C-alpha positions in Angstrom: 76.0 107.6 66.5 79.2 109.1 65.1 81.7 109.3 68.0 84.9 111.2 68.1 88.1 109.2 68.5 90.7 111.7 69.4 93.9 109.8 70.0 96.2 112.4 68.5 97.7 115.4 70.3 94.5 117.3 70.9 91.2 116.8 72.6 87.9 118.5 71.9 87.1 118.9 75.6 90.1 121.1 75.8 93.8 120.3 76.1 93.3 117.2 78.2 96.9 116.1 77.3 98.1 119.1 79.3 96.2 118.5 82.5 96.7 114.8 83.1 100.1 115.1 84.6 99.3 118.0 87.0 100.8 117.0 90.3 98.2 116.9 93.1 101.0 116.3 95.6 101.4 120.1 95.9 97.7 121.0 96.2 96.0 121.8 99.5 94.3 118.7 101.1 95.3 116.5 98.1 98.9 116.6 99.4 98.0 115.0 102.8 98.5 111.6 101.2 100.2 111.3 97.9 98.6 108.6 95.8 100.8 107.9 92.8 97.9 106.5 90.8 95.7 109.6 91.2 94.8 111.7 88.2 94.7 115.4 88.1 92.0 117.4 89.9 91.9 119.5 86.8 90.2 116.6 85.0 87.4 116.7 87.5 87.1 120.5 87.3 86.9 120.3 83.5 84.2 117.6 83.7 82.2 119.7 86.1 82.5 122.8 83.9 81.3 120.7 81.0 78.2 119.7 83.0 77.6 123.2 84.2 74.2 124.0 85.7 72.8 127.0 87.5 72.3 124.8 90.6 74.8 122.4 92.1 75.2 118.9 90.6 75.5 115.4 92.0 78.9 113.9 91.2 79.6 110.1 91.6 82.9 108.1 91.6 82.7 104.3 91.9 86.6 104.1 92.3 87.5 106.8 94.7 91.1 106.0 95.4 92.5 108.7 97.6 89.6 111.0 97.0 90.4 113.3 94.1 86.9 113.3 92.7 84.9 114.0 96.0 87.4 116.5 97.2 87.5 118.5 94.0 83.7 118.3 93.7 83.2 119.7 97.2 85.8 122.4 96.6 83.8 123.5 93.5 80.6 123.5 95.6 79.0 120.3 94.5 77.7 117.2 96.3 79.7 114.0 95.7 79.3 110.3 96.6 82.1 107.9 96.1 82.9 104.2 96.7 86.3 102.6 97.6 86.7 99.0 98.5 90.1 99.6 100.2 89.4 100.7 103.7 92.7 102.7 104.1 92.0 104.6 100.9 88.4 105.2 101.9 89.7 106.6 105.2 92.1 108.9 103.3 89.3 110.2 101.1 87.1 111.0 104.1 89.9 112.5 106.1 90.9 114.9 103.3 87.4 116.5 103.5 87.3 117.0 107.3 86.7 120.4 108.7 88.4 121.4 112.0 89.6 124.6 113.5 93.4 125.0 113.6 93.3 125.5 117.3 91.4 122.2 117.9 94.0 120.3 116.0 96.9 122.0 117.8 95.4 121.3 121.2 95.8 117.6 120.5 99.2 117.5 118.9 101.1 117.7 122.2 99.3 114.7 123.5 100.3 112.7 120.4 103.9 113.8 120.7 103.9 112.6 124.3 102.7 109.3 123.1 105.3 109.1 120.4 108.0 109.9 123.0 106.7 107.3 125.4 106.2 104.6 122.8 104.2 101.4 123.1 104.6 97.8 122.1 103.4 97.2 118.5 101.6 94.1 117.4 103.5 94.4 114.1 107.0 94.0 115.6 107.0 90.2 115.1 104.6 90.1 112.2 105.8 89.1 108.7 108.4 91.6 107.4 107.3 94.6 109.4 110.3 94.6 111.7 113.6 92.9 112.4 111.9 90.9 115.2 110.0 89.0 112.5 113.2 87.2 111.5 113.4 88.5 107.9 116.6 89.7 106.3 114.9 92.9 105.3 112.2 94.7 107.2 109.9 97.6 106.5 110.2 99.5 109.8 112.8 99.7 112.5 111.4 98.6 115.9 111.8 102.1 117.4 109.7 103.6 114.7 106.9 101.0 115.2 106.9 101.6 119.0 106.8 105.4 118.5 104.0 105.0 116.0 102.0 102.8 118.4 102.4 105.2 121.3 101.1 108.1 119.1 98.2 106.0 117.9 97.1 105.0 121.3 97.1 108.6 122.4 94.4 109.4 119.8 91.8 106.8 121.1 89.8 109.2 123.2 89.9 112.2 120.9 87.0 113.9 119.0 86.7 112.0 115.7 87.9 114.8 113.3 91.0 115.5 115.3 91.6 111.8 115.8 91.4 111.0 112.1 93.6 113.9 111.0 96.3 113.0 113.5 96.0 109.3 112.6 96.5 110.1 109.0 99.5 112.1 109.9 100.9 109.2 111.9 100.5 106.7 109.1 102.0 109.0 106.5 104.9 109.9 108.8 105.6 106.2 109.3 105.7 105.7 105.5 108.1 108.7 105.4 110.6 106.7 107.5 109.8 103.3 106.1 112.8 101.3 104.9 111.1 100.8 101.5 109.2 103.0 99.1 106.5 102.2 96.6 107.7 101.4 93.1 105.0 100.4 90.7 103.4 97.2 91.9 105.8 96.5 94.7 107.8 98.0 97.6 111.5 98.6 96.9 114.0 99.0 99.7 115.8 102.4 99.8 119.4 102.5 99.0 121.5 102.1 102.2 118.3 101.6 104.1 120.2 100.0 107.0 122.7 102.9 107.3 119.8 105.4 107.5 118.8 103.7 110.8 115.4 105.5 111.1 114.4 105.9 114.7 111.9 107.7 117.0 113.4 111.1 116.4 113.1 110.7 112.7 109.5 109.6 113.0 108.7 112.4 115.4 110.1 115.0 113.0 108.1 113.4 110.0 104.9 113.5 112.1 105.4 117.2 113.0 106.0 118.1 109.3 102.8 116.3 108.3 100.8 118.0 110.9 102.1 121.4 109.9 100.9 120.8 106.3 97.4 119.7 107.5 97.2 122.7 109.9 98.0 125.2 107.2 95.6 123.7 104.7 92.7 123.6 107.2 93.1 127.3 107.6 93.8 128.3 104.0 91.5 125.9 102.2 88.1 125.5 104.0 85.5 123.5 102.2 82.0 124.5 101.2 78.9 123.5 103.1 78.3 120.7 100.5 80.9 118.6 102.3 78.1 117.8 104.8 76.2 116.0 101.9 79.3 114.2 100.6 79.9 110.6 101.4 82.7 108.1 100.9 81.4 104.5 101.2 83.9 101.8 101.9 82.1 99.4 99.6 82.4 97.4 96.3 81.0 99.5 93.6 80.4 96.5 91.3 77.6 95.2 93.6 76.8 97.9 96.2 76.2 101.2 94.4 72.5 100.6 93.8 71.8 99.9 97.5 73.6 103.0 98.8 72.1 105.4 96.2 68.5 104.1 96.1 66.5 106.8 94.3 69.4 109.3 93.9 70.4 110.0 90.3 73.8 111.4 89.5 74.5 114.2 87.0 78.2 113.5 86.4 80.4 110.5 87.1 84.2 111.0 87.0 86.3 107.9 87.8 89.5 106.1 87.2 89.1 102.3 87.8 92.2 100.3 88.5 94.1 99.9 85.3 94.5 96.5 83.6 98.1 96.3 84.7 98.1 93.4 87.2 98.7 95.7 90.2 97.4 94.2 93.5 96.7 97.3 95.5 96.0 95.3 98.7 99.7 94.3 98.5 101.0 97.8 97.4 99.2 99.4 100.4 99.7 96.5 102.8 101.8 98.6 105.2 99.2 101.3 105.6 96.4 98.7 105.9 98.1 97.1 108.9 99.5 100.3 110.5 96.0 101.8 110.6 94.4 98.5 111.8 92.1 98.3 108.8 93.2 94.7 108.5 94.9 92.7 111.4 95.8 89.4 109.7 96.7 87.9 106.4 93.3 86.2 106.4 91.6 89.6 106.5 94.0 90.9 103.8 93.1 88.0 101.5 89.4 88.5 102.1 89.9 92.2 101.1 91.8 91.1 98.0 88.9 88.9 96.9 86.6 92.1 96.9 88.9 94.1 94.5 88.4 94.7 90.8 89.7 91.7 88.9 92.6 93.6 87.4 95.4 91.3 88.7 96.3 87.7 89.0 97.0 87.5 92.8 93.6 86.0 93.7 91.8 82.9 92.7 88.4 84.3 91.6 85.7 82.4 89.9 86.2 82.2 86.1 84.6 84.9 84.0 81.5 83.9 82.1 81.4 86.7 79.4 83.5 87.3 76.4 81.3 89.5 74.1 82.8 92.9 74.7 82.9 94.2 71.1 85.3 94.0 68.1 88.2 95.8 69.8 88.2 93.2 72.6 88.0 90.3 70.2 90.9 91.4 68.1 93.3 91.9 71.0 92.1 89.0 73.0 92.5 86.6 70.1 96.0 87.9 69.7 96.7 87.3 73.4 95.5 83.7 73.2 97.8 83.2 70.2 100.7 84.4 72.2 99.8 82.5 75.4 103.2 80.8 75.6 104.8 84.2 76.0 102.7 85.4 78.9 104.3 85.6 82.3 101.2 84.0 83.9 98.7 81.6 82.4 96.0 83.5 84.4 96.3 86.6 82.2 93.6 85.7 79.6 91.0 85.0 82.3 92.1 88.2 84.1 91.5 90.3 81.0 88.0 88.8 80.5 87.2 89.2 84.2 88.3 92.8 84.2 85.9 93.8 81.3 83.2 91.7 82.9 83.6 93.8 86.1 83.6 97.0 84.1 80.4 96.0 82.3 78.7 95.5 85.8 79.8 99.0 86.8 78.7 100.6 83.5 75.3 98.8 83.7 74.8 100.1 87.3 75.8 103.6 86.3 73.2 103.6 83.5 70.5 102.7 85.9 71.6 105.4 88.3 72.1 108.2 85.8 70.0 111.3 85.5 68.4 112.0 82.1 71.3 114.2 80.9 74.1 112.5 82.9 77.7 112.1 81.6 80.4 109.6 82.6 84.2 110.5 82.3 86.4 107.4 82.7 90.2 107.8 82.9 91.9 104.6 81.8 95.2 103.3 80.3 95.9 100.8 77.6 97.8 97.7 78.6 100.2 95.2 77.0 100.9 91.6 77.5 103.2 89.4 75.4 103.7 92.3 73.1 100.0 92.7 72.4 98.4 96.0 73.2 94.9 95.8 74.9 93.0 99.0 73.9 91.2 99.3 77.2 89.8 102.7 76.4 88.2 101.5 73.1 86.9 98.3 74.7 85.3 100.3 77.6 83.7 102.6 75.0 82.3 99.5 73.2 80.9 98.1 76.4 79.4 101.5 77.3 77.4 101.6 74.1 76.3 98.0 74.6 74.9 99.1 78.0 72.9 102.0 76.6 75.4 104.8 76.8 76.1 107.2 73.9 79.8 107.5 73.2 80.8 111.1 72.9 84.6 110.6 72.5 87.7 108.9 73.5 90.4 111.5 74.0 94.1 111.1 74.5 95.5 112.5 77.8 99.1 111.4 77.4 101.5 108.7 76.1 102.9 106.4 78.8 106.6 105.6 78.3 106.7 103.2 81.2 106.6 100.1 79.0 108.4 97.2 80.8 111.7 96.4 79.3 110.6 92.8 78.5 107.7 94.2 76.5 109.6 96.8 74.4 111.0 94.5 71.7 107.8 92.6 71.4 105.8 95.8 71.0 108.3 97.1 68.5 107.7 94.0 66.4 103.9 94.4 66.5 103.8 98.2 66.0 103.9 100.5 63.0 105.4 103.1 65.3 109.2 103.7 65.7 108.6 104.0 69.5 105.8 101.9 70.8 103.8 103.3 73.7 100.8 102.9 75.8 98.3 105.7 76.3 96.2 107.2 79.0 92.8 108.3 77.8 89.4 109.7 78.8 86.3 107.9 77.6 83.3 110.2 77.7 79.8 108.7 77.7 76.4 110.4 77.7 72.9 109.3 78.7 71.6 111.3 75.7 73.3 112.1 72.4 75.6 115.1 73.0 75.3 118.2 70.8 
């Protein structure tokens, strides 16, 4: 089949390069927790329009993240099922779709504020780098903040589940608002003058009240359709568990953005939220969660990948990586690259089994670079998709990524015909039947 490779400045599915950078941080419900890695809800809306039917459709997302796909699908009146292995992010996805009367939320806020003011001992006060009591030179939260958080958290234990979860999300996000560090790519970076800021209980209380106001306003202004009752977010590993959850169900549209091949360990990036929300309670549990994540980083000792036949685009770039092995910052990178595409094959194979006769899959991905060698992740996933029985409709550019690490810039310049080397973010569109 003749597929369309649209890696210039336009896309046949309609100006995708304009919608990829839409900031969901300002949109109702999406803004309850800002997930830097999230793509635009407009991508989901475009995919739904492309799959238009007279009746509602079934939308699937194997990598839910903070819930962009299920939330947008429900807002458009469609049923959605998504999977997310990170329990905190699965919680965020579910909570963004909760329905609750404004008055029911407000009736419980005073109780939480009383708990914040009273405070309570936090199990994190002497744990790792969470507070000064842990003995570290730098710490994520001041003790007063952790105790205020814990007091508020304990006050929610007897609440109705919807109110409890909305308020617990507000508590977690408020704690991150007054954290001594902020997220910066694959790590946490301490704020400038973080010690002088001296965040305390009053700062946390004010942050919590701000977060609750946003949720309260959105509950009133952006109610969701009745399809939310049929929408599910499973805290599960899509590589091995999708078939069991979906059984005989067949999806019409899959929109997803798997973790990029950028060596980000999201169990580390979201470690504060995982521990604050008691989704994990020890480093042992955190390591166990890490072992269940997509093999897109080098921070876990997984079993070696067994496959290497992922098409010509993979072979060209992988052979080049191997030739530049001495320049890699980790000797694990070649195995990580193979393992990543092995995992993506498993997902694409499961999706093919679970697809309705006229289903489509939209995958948002980014290219990667190691030792000055660009890995065309979008083209490789397209190749794997066709190997697994999908028809490739097109690979369309969404945007160029200028965030090439400094150490990569000179190497990429040497290996590129472009005056300014770049990585790209693309959408790979696959169909169960040839698209006309």
